[in-house]
N, C-alpha and C positions, 0 to 999 in steps of 0.2 A: 413412070418410074418414081416420081416424087410422092404420089398418092400411096404407093406401096410402102415406101419408107415411113411415111407418117403413120400409116395403119399398123405397121410392125411396131413402131414406138408405142402407140396407144395400147396395143395388145400386151406388150411387155409391162407397161404401167399398170394395166388392169390386172394382170396375173400377179404382180407383186402385191398390190393392195388386197386382192381376193385371198391370197395365201396368208398374209398377215392376219386378216380378219378371221379366216378359218382356224387359225391357231389361237385365237382369243386375244390377240395383241391389240391394245387400244391406242398406244402411242409408240412412235419410233423416232429415232434420230434422223435428221435430214441427211447427214453424212452416210449413214448405213443404207438408206434408200438409194442414194447416188451410187454407192459401191456396188449395189445389186443391179444397177443399170436403169434406175428410175430417172425419167427426164421430167423435171418440173416445168419446163417450157412447153409441154404438150399435154393438153387436156381437152375434153369435149365441150365443156362449158363451165362457167363460174356463176355463182349466185351470192348475193349479199343477204345476210341474215338480218333479222330484226335488231340484233345487237351490234350491227355494223361489222360483222366478221365475214370474210369471204370464204365460201365453200367451193372447192375445186372438184369437178367431177370428171371421172374417166368412165364413160358410159354410166352404169348404175353404182359404181364405187365412188366414194367421196372422202375428202380429207380437208383439214384446215391447218395452216402453218401457225406456229406459235412463236413468240419472240425469243424463246430460249433454244433455238435450233431444233425444235421438236415438231412433229407432225401428229395431229390427233386424227385417228381414223373415225369416220362417222358412220354409225349404223343407220342405214336407210330403211326405215320401217314402212315407208310408203313410197311408191314410185311416183315421180313427178311427171306430169304431162305438160311438156313445154309447148306442144303444138297449140294448146288452147290459149296460150298467152300471146300468141302472135296474130296479127291481123293480116288477112289476105287482101292484097291490092289487085283489083282487076284493071286490066289495061284496055 
């Protein structure tokens, strides 16, 4: 039951980000995203950029929060392969 709930939240977050990007929107207010049902406490992974900013990902959609209650939507020009950055440990 919990997995379905989390998956539903992630799908909603993904849809909101994808819709904004398809409309050409590059920034949005955090409050507007929350009003549309976006949950900032649910994401698939986070990554630190070279300039020490955190990019949050919801599958292949990503965003960064800014200090002024805004969110910058990030265009993902290349897909990141996170499987290559993990080591497999044999037991």
